[in-house]
N, CA, C and O of each residue as an XYZ file, in Angstrom:
892
protein
N    -123.191    -10.322     -8.729
C    -121.625     -9.672     -8.548
C    -121.584     -8.368     -9.508
O    -122.281     -8.447    -10.519
N    -120.935     -7.322     -9.330
C    -121.075     -6.131    -10.149
C    -119.999     -6.703    -11.195
O    -119.278     -7.667    -10.937
N    -119.974     -5.928    -12.516
C    -118.858     -5.849    -13.563
C    -118.277     -4.151    -13.729
O    -118.961     -3.165    -14.002
N    -117.007     -4.209    -13.500
C    -116.466     -2.606    -13.763
C    -115.680     -2.540    -14.964
O    -114.698     -3.234    -14.699
N    -115.559     -2.121    -16.080
C    -114.504     -2.515    -17.003
C    -114.074     -0.679    -16.838
O    -114.792      0.311    -16.699
N    -112.336     -0.881    -16.952
C    -112.265      0.208    -16.818
C    -111.029      0.744    -18.510
O    -110.109      0.103    -19.017
N    -111.384      1.585    -18.744
C    -110.993      1.714    -20.397
C    -110.003      2.795    -20.058
O    -110.293      3.823    -19.446
N    -108.747      2.459    -20.532
C    -107.739      3.904    -21.109
C    -108.500      4.592    -22.569
O    -109.099      4.064    -23.506
N    -108.153      6.004    -22.246
C    -108.237      6.394    -23.652
C    -107.762      5.887    -24.880
O    -106.850      5.062    -24.821
N    -108.223      6.236    -26.025
C    -107.449      5.629    -27.483
C    -106.029      6.965    -27.380
O    -105.629      7.764    -26.533
N    -105.715      6.627    -28.586
C    -104.308      7.404    -28.761
C    -104.793      8.667    -28.848
O    -105.832      8.991    -29.423
N    -103.780      9.624    -28.078
C    -103.643     10.898    -28.228
C    -102.775     11.770    -28.771
O    -102.074     11.258    -29.644
N    -102.563     12.980    -28.546
C    -101.658     13.555    -29.292
C    -100.352     13.469    -28.772
O     -99.815     14.435    -28.229
N     -99.837     12.431    -28.896
C     -98.292     12.735    -27.994
C     -97.475     13.480    -29.051
O     -97.571     13.203    -30.246
N     -96.559     14.563    -28.509
C     -95.723     15.222    -28.587
C     -96.137     16.350    -29.431
O     -95.396     16.918    -30.234
N     -97.450     16.660    -29.186
C     -97.677     17.993    -29.763
C     -98.730     18.803    -28.908
O     -99.580     18.347    -28.143
N     -98.457     20.135    -29.233
C     -99.237     21.198    -28.201
C     -99.970     20.942    -27.345
O     -99.916     21.271    -26.159
N    -100.820     20.247    -27.965
C    -101.785     19.805    -27.115
C    -102.412     18.420    -27.217
O    -103.164     18.109    -28.141
N    -102.037     17.534    -26.136
C    -101.830     16.252    -25.851
C    -103.195     15.931    -25.769
O    -103.685     14.917    -26.266
N    -103.985     17.032    -24.966
C    -105.528     15.810    -24.774
C    -106.725     16.412    -25.908
O    -107.677     17.184    -26.026
N    -105.962     15.518    -26.544
C    -107.220     15.577    -28.285
C    -106.978     13.933    -28.449
O    -106.023     13.381    -27.903
N    -107.728     13.380    -29.078
C    -107.066     12.207    -30.242
C    -107.446     12.097    -31.227
O    -108.513     12.373    -31.776
N    -105.760     11.291    -31.769
C    -105.640     11.274    -32.711
C    -106.664     10.438    -33.617
O    -107.257      9.525    -33.041
N    -106.879     10.609    -34.695
C    -107.875      9.986    -36.296
C    -107.620      8.478    -35.528
O    -108.635      7.990    -35.031
N    -106.850      8.004    -35.443
C    -106.487      6.763    -35.036
C    -107.094      6.487    -33.164
O    -107.604      5.412    -32.849
N    -106.979      7.203    -32.526
C    -107.287      6.770    -31.364
C    -109.270      7.014    -31.448
O    -109.999      6.418    -30.656
N    -109.548      7.493    -31.993
C    -111.113      7.761    -32.580
C    -111.150      6.431    -33.126
O    -111.446      5.582    -32.286
N    -110.925      5.981    -34.350
C    -111.085      4.611    -34.287
C    -110.524      3.660    -33.158
O    -111.162      2.636    -32.913
N    -109.893      3.812    -32.773
C    -109.470      2.471    -31.647
C    -111.051      2.721    -30.755
O    -111.527      1.590    -30.659
N    -111.821      3.534    -30.220
C    -112.681      3.768    -29.052
C    -114.351      3.107    -30.012
O    -115.283      2.403    -29.623
N    -113.983      3.912    -31.623
C    -115.144      3.117    -32.264
C    -115.204      1.459    -32.523
O    -116.258      0.900    -32.826
N    -114.251      0.926    -32.402
C    -113.982     -0.520    -32.313
C    -114.402     -1.147    -31.157
O    -115.249     -2.037    -31.100
N    -113.741     -0.624    -30.163
C    -114.057     -1.243    -28.849
C    -116.152     -0.623    -29.254
O    -116.883     -1.259    -30.013
N    -116.233     -0.385    -29.114
C    -117.766     -0.231    -28.975
C    -118.152     -1.324    -29.977
O    -119.024     -2.040    -29.486
N    -117.794     -1.704    -31.236
C    -118.530     -2.473    -31.904
C    -118.277     -3.925    -31.891
O    -118.642     -4.883    -32.573
N    -117.242     -3.668    -30.492
C    -117.005     -5.384    -30.477
C    -117.663     -5.740    -29.368
O    -117.969     -6.921    -29.201
N    -117.965     -4.813    -28.484
C    -118.862     -5.193    -27.023
C    -120.263     -4.780    -27.943
O    -120.886     -5.673    -27.369
N    -121.083     -4.316    -28.686
C    -122.314     -4.384    -29.537
C    -122.542     -5.675    -30.189
O    -123.667     -6.165    -30.288
N    -121.439     -6.245    -30.650
C    -121.176     -7.646    -31.475
C    -121.597     -8.855    -30.201
O    -122.293     -9.867    -30.280
N    -120.983     -8.358    -29.247
C    -121.176     -9.606    -27.876
C    -122.064     -9.074    -26.855
O    -121.870     -9.303    -25.661
N    -123.058     -8.352    -27.296
C    -124.567     -7.607    -26.609
C    -123.858     -7.467    -25.224
O    -124.173     -8.317    -24.391
N    -123.089     -6.667    -24.916
C    -122.561     -6.066    -23.897
C    -122.989     -4.750    -23.516
O    -122.353     -3.948    -24.201
N    -123.780     -4.157    -22.731
C    -123.999     -3.079    -22.507
C    -123.992     -2.272    -21.097
O    -124.739     -2.598    -20.174
N    -123.283     -1.433    -21.034
C    -123.118     -1.078    -19.620
C    -124.513     -0.014    -18.498
O    -124.977      1.109    -18.695
N    -124.754     -0.924    -17.495
C    -125.829      0.218    -17.056
C    -125.705      2.060    -16.431
O    -126.473      3.021    -16.400
N    -124.030      1.736    -15.941
C    -123.526      3.467    -16.442
C    -122.446      3.806    -16.430
O    -121.610      2.929    -16.648
N    -122.112      4.785    -16.251
C    -120.864      5.014    -17.689
C    -120.220      6.265    -16.412
O    -120.921      6.898    -15.622
N    -119.128      6.313    -16.513
C    -118.115      6.970    -15.495
C    -117.212      7.876    -16.146
O    -116.996      7.477    -17.290
N    -116.643      8.858    -15.894
C    -115.591      9.124    -16.647
C    -114.223     10.463    -16.186
O    -114.839     11.213    -15.429
N    -113.225     10.843    -16.276
C    -112.367     12.252    -15.888
C    -113.283     13.364    -16.876
O    -114.277     12.965    -17.484
N    -112.927     14.464    -16.935
C    -113.181     15.475    -17.195
C    -112.266     15.886    -18.424
O    -112.341     16.935    -19.063
N    -111.670     15.171    -18.553
C    -110.325     15.462    -19.968
C    -110.937     15.410    -21.611
O    -111.711     14.469    -21.792
N    -110.808     15.873    -22.242
C    -111.427     15.821    -23.516
C    -111.188     14.846    -24.204
O    -111.925     14.650    -25.170
N    -109.728     13.620    -23.845
C    -110.009     12.664    -24.353
C    -110.649     11.949    -23.576
O    -111.005     11.011    -24.290
N    -111.141     11.726    -22.280
C    -111.920     11.023    -22.053
C    -113.185     11.108    -22.596
O    -113.682     10.108    -23.114
N    -113.756     12.120    -22.554
C    -115.101     12.355    -23.408
C    -115.154     11.893    -24.532
O    -116.248     11.441    -24.870
N    -113.802     11.819    -25.704
C    -113.952     11.734    -26.900
C    -113.865     10.348    -27.364
O    -114.339      9.755    -28.333
N    -113.037      9.973    -26.276
C    -112.857      8.310    -26.311
C    -114.517      7.769    -25.862
O    -115.061      6.936    -26.586
N    -115.167      8.256    -24.760
C    -116.574      7.579    -25.018
C    -117.639      8.154    -25.793
O    -118.777      7.716    -25.628
N    -117.431      9.035    -26.579
C    -118.065      9.501    -27.907
C    -117.931      8.554    -29.092
O    -118.863      8.429    -29.885
N    -116.561      7.750    -29.254
C    -116.468      7.181    -29.944
C    -117.048      5.250    -29.612
O    -117.407      4.330    -30.348
N    -116.883      5.395    -28.329
C    -117.635      3.640    -27.883
C    -118.797      3.862    -27.871
O    -119.287      2.736    -27.956
N    -119.853      4.790    -27.807
C    -121.095      4.887    -27.580
C    -121.279      4.943    -29.292
O    -122.118      4.144    -29.709
N    -120.626      5.753    -30.291
C    -121.206      5.521    -31.704
C    -121.159      3.889    -31.926
O    -122.101      3.097    -31.906
N    -120.050      3.695    -32.098
C    -119.779      1.960    -32.076
C    -120.424      1.458    -31.751
O    -120.433      0.398    -32.377
N    -121.552      1.497    -30.634
C    -122.311      0.475    -29.675
C    -123.617      1.082    -29.195
O    -124.422      0.768    -28.317
N    -123.534      2.140    -30.155
C    -125.296      2.609    -30.115
C    -126.241      3.150    -28.728
O    -127.431      3.278    -28.437
N    -124.887      3.371    -28.095
C    -125.401      3.601    -26.475
C    -125.828      5.321    -26.214
O    -125.102      6.148    -26.765
N    -126.647      5.666    -25.628
C    -127.265      7.144    -25.627
C    -126.780      7.381    -23.998
O    -126.813      8.551    -23.617
N    -126.461      6.637    -23.294
C    -126.203      7.130    -21.713
C    -125.479      8.138    -21.633
O    -124.703      8.420    -22.546
N    -125.615      9.040    -20.281
C    -125.109     10.372    -19.810
C    -124.049     10.104    -19.154
O    -124.409     10.389    -18.012
N    -122.753      9.675    -19.061
C    -122.255      9.734    -18.544
C    -121.919     10.832    -17.013
O    -122.026     12.055    -16.918
N    -121.473      9.758    -15.920
C    -121.278     10.888    -14.627
C    -119.457     11.433    -14.436
O    -118.559     10.710    -14.005
N    -119.343     12.552    -14.792
C    -117.993     12.771    -14.853
C    -117.494     13.055    -13.014
O    -117.894     13.728    -12.064
N    -116.351     12.024    -13.326
C    -115.344     12.169    -12.214
C    -113.977     13.019    -12.224
O    -113.074     12.569    -12.928
N    -113.778     14.026    -11.617
C    -112.759     15.084    -12.010
C    -111.550     13.867    -11.305
O    -110.453     13.829    -11.861
N    -111.763     13.056    -10.280
C    -110.598     12.326     -9.801
C    -110.396     11.135    -10.494
O    -109.767     10.348     -9.786
N    -110.645     10.724    -11.485
C    -110.051      9.949    -12.462
C    -109.379     10.252    -13.515
O    -108.971      9.508    -14.407
N    -109.228     11.873    -13.331
C    -108.517     12.908    -14.738
C    -106.925     12.062    -13.644
O    -106.671     11.632    -12.519
N    -105.971     12.394    -15.690
C    -104.271     11.763    -15.046
C    -103.806     12.766    -14.493
O    -104.405     13.839    -14.419
N    -102.656     12.536    -14.028
C    -101.859     13.505    -13.679
C    -101.258     14.340    -14.938
O    -101.104     14.149    -16.144
N    -101.043     15.207    -14.143
C     -99.826     16.135    -15.450
C     -98.253     15.560    -15.484
O     -97.334     15.547    -14.665
N     -98.398     15.165    -16.650
C     -96.661     14.590    -17.038
C     -95.988     15.679    -17.126
O     -95.068     15.608    -16.311
N     -95.961     16.729    -17.735
C     -94.956     17.726    -18.148
C     -94.735     18.304    -16.470
O     -93.591     18.395    -16.023
N     -95.779     18.621    -15.737
C     -95.621     18.919    -14.329
C     -94.670     18.093    -13.672
O     -93.637     18.573    -13.207
N     -95.025     16.537    -13.581
C     -93.724     15.791    -13.074
C     -92.702     15.637    -13.657
O     -91.800     15.342    -12.872
N     -92.378     15.694    -14.711
C     -91.228     16.025    -15.370
C     -90.486     17.086    -15.005
O     -89.296     16.775    -14.944
N     -90.749     18.489    -14.672
C     -90.078     19.588    -14.818
C     -89.893     19.312    -12.860
O     -89.441     20.285    -12.256
N     -90.143     18.397    -12.248
C     -89.662     18.261    -10.768
C     -88.339     17.739    -10.892
O     -87.452     18.082    -10.110
N     -88.099     16.721    -12.066
C     -86.895     16.629    -12.348
C     -85.884     16.824    -12.573
O     -84.899     16.526    -11.897
N     -85.970     17.835    -14.438
C     -85.581     18.236    -15.361
C     -86.321     19.428    -16.119
O     -86.824     19.434    -17.242
N     -86.215     20.653    -14.953
C     -86.621     22.034    -15.241
C     -86.229     22.596    -16.415
O     -86.621     23.700    -16.794
N     -85.344     21.775    -17.116
C     -85.087     22.784    -18.854
C     -86.076     22.116    -19.898
O     -86.287     20.904    -19.877
N     -86.589     22.854    -20.689
C     -87.561     22.240    -21.620
C     -86.937     21.072    -22.380
O     -85.715     20.929    -22.342
N     -87.604     20.344    -22.976
C     -87.812     19.543    -23.405
C     -88.294     19.064    -25.266
O     -89.441     19.077    -25.711
N     -86.627     18.564    -26.278
C     -87.207     18.589    -27.241
C     -88.171     17.931    -27.520
O     -88.676     17.134    -26.729
N     -88.646     18.170    -28.829
C     -90.344     17.198    -28.913
C     -89.826     15.843    -28.895
O     -88.698     15.918    -29.382
N     -90.047     14.803    -28.622
C     -90.469     13.370    -28.379
C     -90.129     12.737    -29.441
O     -90.040     11.513    -29.354
N     -89.765     13.591    -31.107
C     -89.782     12.608    -32.265
C     -88.943     11.483    -32.746
O     -89.057     10.843    -33.792
N     -87.944     11.342    -31.636
C     -86.775      9.916    -32.458
C     -87.054      8.731    -31.417
O     -87.331      9.257    -30.339
N     -87.077      7.825    -31.355
C     -87.056      6.721    -30.452
C     -85.989      6.967    -29.275
O     -86.243      6.194    -28.352
N     -84.516      8.052    -28.906
C     -83.837      8.226    -28.326
C     -84.867      9.456    -27.066
O     -85.036      9.442    -25.847
N     -85.189     10.089    -27.839
C     -86.288     10.768    -27.730
C     -87.059     10.496    -26.089
O     -86.917     10.804    -24.906
N     -87.754      9.870    -26.807
C     -89.255      9.214    -26.291
C     -88.312      8.429    -25.183
O     -88.352      9.039    -24.114
N     -87.728      7.609    -25.144
C     -87.029      6.792    -24.416
C     -86.527      7.692    -22.942
O     -86.489      7.374    -21.753
N     -86.248      8.706    -23.549
C     -85.498      9.614    -22.695
C     -86.534     10.631    -21.790
O     -86.213     11.333    -20.831
N     -88.068     10.455    -22.499
C     -88.778     11.745    -21.984
C     -89.497     10.558    -20.906
O     -89.849     10.991    -19.809
N     -89.741      8.922    -21.228
C     -90.065      7.862    -20.316
C     -89.379      7.935    -19.262
O     -90.120      7.979    -18.280
N     -88.116      7.973    -18.963
C     -87.286      7.805    -18.273
C     -86.781      8.526    -16.917
O     -86.127      8.207    -15.924
N     -87.760     10.229    -17.659
C     -87.644     11.066    -16.842
C     -88.911     11.074    -16.272
O     -88.975     11.482    -15.113
N     -89.804     10.762    -16.751
C     -90.880     10.561    -16.045
C     -91.730      9.757    -15.025
O     -92.815      9.893    -14.461
N     -90.330      8.510    -15.071
C     -90.700      7.428    -14.280
C     -90.009      7.701    -13.280
O     -90.286      6.985    -12.318
N     -88.999      8.648    -13.053
C     -88.189      9.158    -11.998
C     -89.035     10.447    -11.215
O     -89.001     10.840    -10.049
N     -89.611     10.792    -12.111
C     -90.537     12.054    -11.484
C     -91.920     11.580    -10.938
O     -92.360     12.330    -10.066
N     -92.770     10.427    -11.272
C     -93.029      9.717    -10.610
C     -93.276      9.195     -9.144
O     -94.142      9.206     -8.269
N     -91.784      8.650     -9.435
C     -91.602      7.786     -7.705
C     -91.221      8.985     -7.307
O     -92.362      9.317     -7.629
N     -90.678     10.094     -6.873
C     -90.293     11.008     -6.060
C     -91.767     11.635     -5.691
O     -91.846     12.009     -4.521
N     -92.890     11.804     -6.448
C     -94.112     12.332     -6.398
C     -94.418     11.639     -5.467
O     -94.266     11.954     -4.286
N     -95.161     10.006     -6.117
C     -95.205      9.431     -4.853
C     -95.298      9.182     -3.402
O     -96.202      9.011     -2.584
N     -93.238      9.253     -3.402
C     -92.785      9.317     -2.027
C     -92.647     10.559     -1.354
O     -91.811     10.846     -0.497
N     -93.447     11.189     -1.772
C     -93.558     12.558     -1.133
C     -92.693     13.732     -1.687
O     -93.030     14.914     -1.758
N     -91.204     13.024     -2.163
C     -90.680     14.141     -2.158
C     -90.216     15.261     -3.220
O     -89.073     15.715     -3.208
N     -91.166     15.650     -4.104
C     -91.552     16.430     -4.961
C     -92.752     16.746     -5.069
O     -93.426     15.758     -5.361
N     -93.468     17.871     -4.947
C     -94.737     18.494     -5.224
C     -94.895     19.179     -6.436
O     -94.786     20.393     -6.264
N     -95.205     18.717     -8.097
C     -95.562     18.832     -9.047
C     -96.434     20.040     -9.101
O     -97.431     20.062     -8.379
N     -96.100     21.282    -10.065
C     -96.533     22.229    -10.047
C     -98.096     21.991    -10.171
O     -98.437     21.267    -11.107
N     -99.256     22.587     -9.218
C    -101.020     22.364     -9.526
C    -101.296     21.254     -9.691
O    -102.294     20.752    -10.209
N    -100.272     20.744     -9.183
C    -100.906     19.036     -8.519
C    -101.518     18.277     -7.559
O    -100.626     18.693     -6.819
N    -102.235     17.500     -6.779
C    -102.524     17.012     -5.726
C    -101.238     16.300     -5.031
O    -100.670     15.687     -5.935
N    -100.886     16.211     -4.415
C    -100.590     14.950     -3.259
C    -100.243     13.961     -4.032
O     -99.984     14.558     -5.077
N    -100.120     13.213     -4.166
C     -99.750     11.455     -4.585
C    -101.436     10.761     -3.771
O    -102.364     10.199     -4.353
N    -101.317     11.034     -2.549
C    -102.221     10.320     -1.677
C    -103.694     11.226     -1.899
O    -104.619     10.462     -1.622
N    -104.063     12.175     -2.179
C    -104.902     12.752     -2.414
C    -105.161     12.404     -4.211
O    -106.284     12.247     -4.691
N    -104.064     12.344     -4.892
C    -104.165     11.631     -6.620
C    -104.915     10.471     -6.308
O    -106.047     10.510     -6.789
N    -104.597      9.247     -5.527
C    -104.882      7.894     -5.076
C    -106.454      7.998     -4.405
O    -107.172      7.028     -4.647
N    -107.018      9.048     -3.618
C    -107.996      9.087     -2.977
C    -108.992      9.673     -4.402
O    -110.167      9.321     -4.509
N    -108.550     10.279     -5.076
C    -109.808     10.285     -5.969
C    -109.852      9.401     -7.130
O    -110.712      9.585     -7.991
N    -108.855      8.299     -7.247
C    -109.413      7.328     -7.625
C    -110.454      6.244     -6.783
O    -111.539      5.801     -7.161
N    -109.795      6.014     -5.639
C    -110.503      4.953     -4.636
C    -111.516      5.177     -4.904
O    -112.283      4.388     -5.456
N    -111.830      6.606     -4.491
C    -113.536      7.280     -3.802
C    -114.199      6.671     -5.331
O    -115.182      5.973     -5.078
N    -113.921      6.753     -6.814
C    -114.648      6.435     -7.599
C    -114.904      4.918     -7.705
O    -115.771      4.474     -8.457
N    -114.135      4.144     -6.939
C    -114.387      2.520     -6.175
C    -115.389      2.551     -5.885
O    -116.493      2.136     -6.238
N    -114.766      3.326     -4.879
C    -116.300      2.920     -3.294
C    -117.411      3.738     -3.950
O    -118.428      3.748     -3.256
N    -117.522      4.526     -5.254
C    -119.177      5.010     -5.450
C    -119.613      4.019     -6.223
O    -120.796      3.679     -6.245
N    -118.668      3.456     -6.945
C    -119.264      1.794     -7.850
C    -120.167      0.839     -7.160
O    -121.233      0.312     -7.475
N    -119.163      0.770     -5.798
C    -119.658     -0.259     -4.935
C    -120.679      0.027     -4.406
O    -121.450     -0.909     -4.194
N    -121.080      1.358     -3.999
C    -122.060      1.827     -3.159
C    -123.532      1.647     -3.774
O    -124.598      1.180     -3.375
N    -122.939      2.398     -5.227
C    -123.763      2.972     -6.174
C    -124.629      1.844     -7.220
O    -125.848      1.953     -7.356
N    -124.003      0.994     -7.775
C    -123.998      0.567     -8.696
C    -124.303     -1.276     -8.124
O    -123.834     -2.101     -8.908
N    -124.802     -1.680     -7.256
C    -124.439     -3.383     -7.195
C    -125.135     -4.431     -8.165
O    -126.254     -4.202     -8.624
N    -124.660     -5.213     -8.364
C    -124.698     -5.835     -9.356
C    -125.483     -5.553    -10.709
O    -126.452     -6.066    -11.268
N    -124.564     -4.436    -10.993
C    -124.844     -3.626    -12.406
C    -123.278     -3.945    -13.352
O    -122.166     -4.048    -12.832
N    -123.517     -4.032    -14.504
C    -122.267     -3.408    -15.398
C    -121.990     -1.750    -15.709
O    -122.782     -0.920    -16.156
N    -120.763     -1.610    -15.358
C    -120.096     -0.235    -14.855
C    -118.792     -0.139    -15.838
O    -117.780     -0.833    -15.739
N    -119.050      0.902    -16.832
C    -118.132      1.381    -17.425
C    -117.414      2.461    -16.984
O    -118.180      3.420    -16.887
N    -115.905      2.843    -16.564
C    -115.130      3.972    -16.219
C    -114.298      4.327    -17.736
O    -113.684      3.457    -18.354
N    -114.390      5.509    -18.109
C    -113.268      5.718    -19.163
C    -112.215      6.817    -18.607
O    -112.554      7.905    -18.140
N    -111.026      6.405    -18.720
C    -109.811      7.271    -17.459
C    -108.589      7.696    -18.370
O    -108.628      8.253    -19.467
N    -107.662      7.351    -17.746
C    -106.378      7.475    -18.274
C    -105.471      6.511    -17.460
O    -105.921      5.710    -16.641
N    -104.328      6.638    -17.716
C    -103.149      4.843    -17.296
C    -103.038      5.342    -16.108
O    -103.251      4.644    -15.116
N    -102.673      6.679    -16.023
C    -102.426      6.597    -13.919
C    -103.595      6.834    -12.995
O    -103.738      6.935    -11.777
N    -104.190      6.872    -13.807
C    -106.042      6.356    -12.430
C    -105.933      4.699    -12.873
O    -105.712      3.810    -12.050
N    -106.098      4.507    -14.089
C    -106.371      2.801    -13.902
C    -105.098      1.792    -13.259
O    -105.344      0.729    -12.689
N    -103.893      2.259    -13.435
C    -103.386      1.555    -13.030
C    -103.123      1.769    -10.695
O    -102.698      1.044     -9.795
N    -103.578      2.876    -10.780
C    -104.160      2.904     -9.661
C    -105.012      2.433     -8.593
O    -105.135      2.132     -7.406
N    -105.409      2.528     -9.480
C    -106.922      1.112     -9.193
C    -106.434     -0.071     -8.847
O    -106.562     -0.700     -7.796
N    -105.611     -0.428    -10.256
C    -105.508     -2.099     -9.955
C    -104.127     -2.460     -8.786
O    -103.915     -3.567     -8.292
N    -103.357     -1.268     -8.552
C    -102.317     -1.380     -7.456
C    -103.280     -1.408     -6.361
O    -102.825     -2.227     -5.562
N    -104.671     -0.810     -5.790
C    -105.004     -0.904     -4.848
C    -105.242     -1.912     -4.356
O    -104.893     -2.455     -3.308
N    -106.158     -2.284     -5.532
C    -107.300     -3.667     -5.407
C    -105.887     -4.445     -4.841
O    -105.754     -5.101     -3.807
N    -105.052     -4.185     -5.720
C    -103.840     -5.674     -5.107
C    -102.904     -5.650     -4.364
O    -101.929     -6.401     -4.345
N    -103.214     -4.560     -3.543
C    -102.337     -4.087     -2.430
C    -100.661     -3.734     -2.788
O     -99.745     -4.211     -2.119
N    -100.456     -2.840     -3.930
C     -99.049     -3.422     -4.430
C     -98.791     -1.565     -3.863
O     -99.658     -0.730     -3.604
N     -97.717     -1.468     -3.839
C     -96.760     -0.507     -3.481
C     -97.219      0.517     -4.382
O     -97.454      0.125     -5.525
N     -97.446      2.026     -4.081
C     -97.257      3.392     -5.192
C     -96.645      3.094     -6.243
O     -97.116      3.040     -7.379
N     -94.989      2.776     -5.723
C     -94.079      2.723     -7.014
C     -94.130      1.474     -8.059
O     -93.780      1.518     -9.239
N     -94.689      0.258     -7.294
C     -94.815     -0.958     -8.328
C     -96.190     -0.475     -9.198
O     -96.513     -1.312    -10.041
N     -96.905      0.517     -9.151
C     -97.942      1.014     -9.951
C     -97.180      1.715    -10.996
O     -97.957      2.181    -11.830
N     -96.195      1.912    -11.204
C     -95.266      2.580    -12.138
C     -95.256      1.883    -13.410
O     -95.415      2.300    -14.557
N     -94.932      0.212    -12.738
C     -94.703     -0.723    -13.791
C     -95.931     -0.603    -14.723
O     -95.968     -0.151    -15.868
N     -96.711     -1.003    -14.129
C     -97.844     -1.675    -14.670
C     -98.706      0.442    -15.815
O     -99.125      0.689    -16.946
N     -98.546      1.041    -14.871
C     -98.885      2.591    -15.636
C     -97.964      2.952    -16.806
O     -98.442      3.942    -17.361
N     -96.586      2.459    -17.540
C     -95.715      2.606    -18.069
C     -95.906      1.510    -19.377
O     -95.129      1.565    -20.330
N     -96.999      0.529    -19.322
C     -97.039     -0.467    -20.269
C     -98.442     -0.551    -20.653
O     -98.614     -1.490    -21.429
N     -99.655      0.187    -20.348
C    -100.725      0.232    -20.609
C    -100.725      0.746    -21.566
O     -99.950      1.635    -21.920
N    -102.246     -0.069    -22.598
C    -101.979      0.729    -24.443
C    -103.140      1.118    -24.000
O    -103.776      1.079    -22.947
N    -103.283      1.576    -25.263
C    -104.525      2.966    -26.062
C    -105.874      1.770    -26.042
O    -105.927      0.675    -26.602
N    -106.860      2.442    -25.200
C    -107.827      1.704    -25.337
C    -108.307      0.409    -25.232
O    -109.273     -0.216    -25.671
N    -106.948      0.095    -24.223
C    -107.221     -1.437    -23.212
C    -108.629     -1.305    -22.168
O    -109.265     -0.326    -21.780
N    -108.750     -2.568    -21.962
C    -109.718     -2.866    -21.041
C    -109.323     -3.469    -19.762
O    -108.539     -4.418    -19.749
N    -109.685     -3.111    -18.978
C    -108.933     -3.906    -17.467
C    -110.839     -4.475    -16.803
O    -111.908     -3.878    -16.927
N    -110.605     -5.459    -16.314
C    -112.042     -5.696    -15.686
C    -111.839     -6.302    -14.381
O    -111.006     -7.137    -14.030
N    -113.129     -5.490    -13.473
C    -112.793     -5.917    -12.038
C    -114.599     -6.468    -11.890
O    -115.586     -6.271    -12.599
N    -114.410     -7.087    -10.834
C    -115.771     -7.825    -10.087
C    -115.866     -6.767     -9.136
O    -114.886     -6.077     -8.857
N    -117.085     -6.586     -8.579
C    -116.912     -6.186     -7.346
C    -118.474     -6.290     -6.764
O    -119.485     -6.267     -7.466
N    -118.421     -6.414     -5.255
C    -119.080     -6.637     -4.389
C    -119.859     -5.221     -3.008
O    -119.419     -4.090     -3.214
N    -120.469     -5.293     -2.276
C    -120.850     -4.070     -1.587
C    -119.442     -4.026     -0.865
O    -119.302     -2.934     -0.315
N    -118.264     -4.930     -0.676
C    -117.197     -4.399      0.050
C    -116.172     -4.627     -0.633
O    -115.198     -4.407      0.087
N    -115.803     -5.012     -1.829
C    -114.392     -5.233     -2.327
C    -114.465     -5.568     -3.432
O    -115.278     -6.385     -3.867
N    -112.951     -4.522     -4.562
C    -113.127     -5.229     -5.949
C    -112.048     -6.118     -6.233
O    -110.927     -5.897     -5.774
N    -112.340     -7.279     -7.079
C    -111.438     -8.487     -7.557
C    -111.135     -7.790     -8.826
O    -111.851     -6.926     -9.333
N    -109.767     -8.335     -9.405
C    -109.464     -8.017    -10.783
C    -109.422     -9.127    -11.175
O    -109.220    -10.089    -10.434
N    -109.607     -9.202    -12.438
C    -109.560    -10.391    -13.767
C    -109.005     -9.895    -14.695
O    -108.318    -10.725    -15.289
N    -108.977     -9.087    -15.041
C    -108.099     -8.883    -16.192
C    -107.444     -7.393    -16.422
O    -107.996     -6.455    -15.846
N    -106.457     -7.173    -17.121
C    -105.689     -5.777    -16.985
C    -105.420     -5.642    -18.498
O    -105.165     -6.636    -19.178
N    -105.476     -4.466    -18.989
C    -104.226     -3.836    -20.197
C    -104.981     -5.551    -21.364
O    -104.353     -6.556    -21.698
N    -106.366     -5.209    -21.633
C    -106.513     -6.372    -23.058
C    -106.893     -5.317    -23.776
O    -107.213     -4.171    -23.461
N    -106.776     -6.089    -25.165
C    -107.361     -5.017    -26.519
C    -107.803     -6.445    -27.285
O    -107.233     -7.005    -28.221
N    -109.385     -6.958    -26.343
C    -109.837     -8.023    -27.611
C    -110.424     -7.198    -28.613
O    -110.432     -7.893    -29.629
N    -110.946     -6.025    -28.880
C    -111.403     -5.767    -29.886
C    -110.399     -5.286    -30.471
O    -110.839     -4.265    -31.000
N    -108.938     -5.401    -30.802
C    -108.153     -5.156    -31.729
C    -107.372     -6.472    -31.706
O    -106.142     -6.476    -31.653
N    -108.190     -7.717    -31.751
C    -107.576     -9.019    -31.810
C    -107.609     -9.892    -33.104
O    -107.986    -11.060    -33.198
N    -107.093     -9.004    -34.159
C    -107.031     -9.107    -35.340
C    -106.067     -9.024    -36.185
O    -105.661     -7.882    -36.402
N    -105.392    -10.180    -36.930
C    -104.045     -9.563    -37.584
C    -104.018     -8.206    -38.631
O    -102.990     -7.534    -38.549
N    -104.964     -7.785    -39.521
C    -105.110     -6.594    -39.525
C    -105.195     -5.449    -38.694
O    -104.851     -4.469    -39.355
N    -105.545     -5.104    -37.378
C    -105.578     -4.236    -36.999
C    -104.147     -4.415    -35.861
O    -104.230     -4.002    -34.705
N    -103.045     -4.997    -36.330
C    -102.367     -5.216    -35.644
C    -101.401     -3.690    -35.120
O    -100.744     -3.461    -34.104
N    -101.790     -2.624    -36.703
C    -101.030     -1.704    -36.580
C    -101.569     -0.564    -35.766
O    -100.926      0.462    -35.547
N    -103.038     -0.847    -35.240
C    -104.094     -0.120    -34.075
C    -103.374      0.105    -32.524
O    -103.849      0.811    -31.634
N    -102.081     -0.699    -32.445
C    -101.715     -0.904    -31.114
C    -101.138      0.429    -30.998
O    -100.398      0.959    -31.826
N    -101.389      0.735    -30.315
C    -100.523      2.486    -29.527
C     -99.908      2.275    -27.916
O    -100.407      1.655    -26.977
N     -99.034      2.802    -27.974
C     -99.056      3.600    -25.485
C     -98.942      4.550    -25.794
O     -97.927      4.823    -25.153
N     -99.292      5.871    -26.602
C     -99.428      6.891    -25.987
C    -100.724      8.028    -26.449
O    -100.874      9.079    -25.826
């Protein structure tokens, strides 16, 4: 059996003009994950990541912490959906910066509504593929892993949307069911599959073994 770890990027710059940039904490989360794996002797045979800056920066942190020199395969189908475009389908007016708990909750209520409608095909966010095409980008990466890395250890660095979509696909969930997974995934969280040439099997979802220390409790983030 092969082993596939999917890692969500570290904390990004939520609420900033450029979200696609790890915060300093996000970088520390990634380095800590690499150190955790190095201490346990786990090393991937292959790395695949989306093309977003936060994916590359997360991989760089993991590689630094673990002392890895692998060259990742860039797979654009592992890129996140555009949350701003999704929200604009249900709320076309500019949103205030989500810098209070109520504005934060409002942002994610709108996102949930927009995702539901995008998945159902009732809205088409500007500049984005259909949900069916988005999902095919993710499942194509899973197909590639099974076809090209049988019996190997593979690391995917991506985002919450693609990772929850992968889990939903493997478990046979409805598209809407993946929203609940997506809303709860944490930064630098690890999801583990086993795989053979025919299928993937989910072992764990959204775990933070590298942050399982009371001294690192404030390193656990969601956005």
